[in-house]
N, C-alpha and C positions, 0 to 999 in steps of 0.2 A: 280745485279740491283745499285751498286756502296754506295754511300754515303747518306743517308737522308738529305731531306732539313731540314733546322732550322729555324723558328720553324716547327713542323712537318703540312705537305700541304698535300692533295689528289689531284693529279693532273685530265686532263681531264678525262682519262681513267677509273679512279676509283681506281687508284695504288696511292700509297704512292710518294709523287713527288721525283725525286732523284737529287743530288747536283754533282754539277763538282767539283775537286780538289780543284777550286781558290776558287769556293763560300763555299764548307766545311771549309777551315782556315780561311777564312773570318769569320763563324760562331763562329769557333773556338777561334777564338780574339776577338769577341764581347763577348761570354758568359765570358769569364776571366774576362776583362774589368769591366763588369757588376756585377761579382759575387761579393759578400761580403764574405771575408774571414768568415769561420764557417757555411756558408750559406750551404753548401749539406753535409749532415750526415757522409761520409766516407772518405771525401775530405775536413777535418779541415781549410788546408791550403790555399785553392787553392782558387782564386780569386785577385783582385786587389781592387775592391771597388772603383772604379775613383767616381762615385756618391758621397762619404764622399769627395775627395778629395778639392770637391767647395769652403770647409767651411777652408780651409787650405789659404787661400790669392790669392794672384795674381802677388805675385812679383816673381823672378828670382831661388830664394829659393826655395821655392813651386814646381814652374816649374822644378827648377832639382833634387828633391827628387821625384815627382809623377815621373819623365822617370826614375829612378833609381830603384824604386818601379814596374814600367809596366816592364821593360826590365827584371828585376831579377825573375819573375813571368813566362814569356813568354820563357825564357830560360830554366826557370823548369818545366815549364809542357806543352810545346808545343814543342817535338822534332822531329814534322817535320817540323819546318821550322829553319833558320838560321838567327837572328836578323842583322840587318843590322843597325837599326839606329830605335830612337823613341823620338818623339819632341810634346811636351804639352806646349799648348798657351791656353789662354784667352782672351777675349774682354770683352766688356761690360757686355752680357750678355749668353757667348756660352763657354761651357770649349772643345778645340779643343784636340784629340789626332792622331797622324800621325806617321805610323808604315813603316817602310821599313823593306823588308824580303828576302832571299832567298830560294827557293826550294832545298834543296838536292840532291834528289830523279832527277830532270831536270833540275838543275841547273838556273830556271826561277826567275827571277827578279820581286817582285809586291810591289805595299803598298797598306795598309789600311787606311782609315782615319774615323774618327770616332766625333761626335758633341752632347754634350750634355747640354742642356739649364740651366743656373746656376738658381735655386732656390732663390724667393727673389729678384734677381736683377732687377732694374728700368726698 
């Protein structure tokens, strides 16, 4: 069957919906970014908690720290990707995370982008 779609879904035939390899990697990246460290019972060091980064300010130093945090978490927790680059930016009301990576098995290069609204932004 392959990998299950995240979040879990039932397909049109009543079977669990399967995800492609690219979708599975994107789902894993999303889970890693938005899981708070300590949130998973048996993996207390899993997660970046980018939702907490919104309180770090919008300066270049905060973006560099966020990029390092995300890069180190991806490298440690997702061996199925070779990380090429991470870029974190913020505008008036949104935090953006752009990730470039290569899938070692296939050599396929891919990109994933995530946006998170900044709470309390005007």
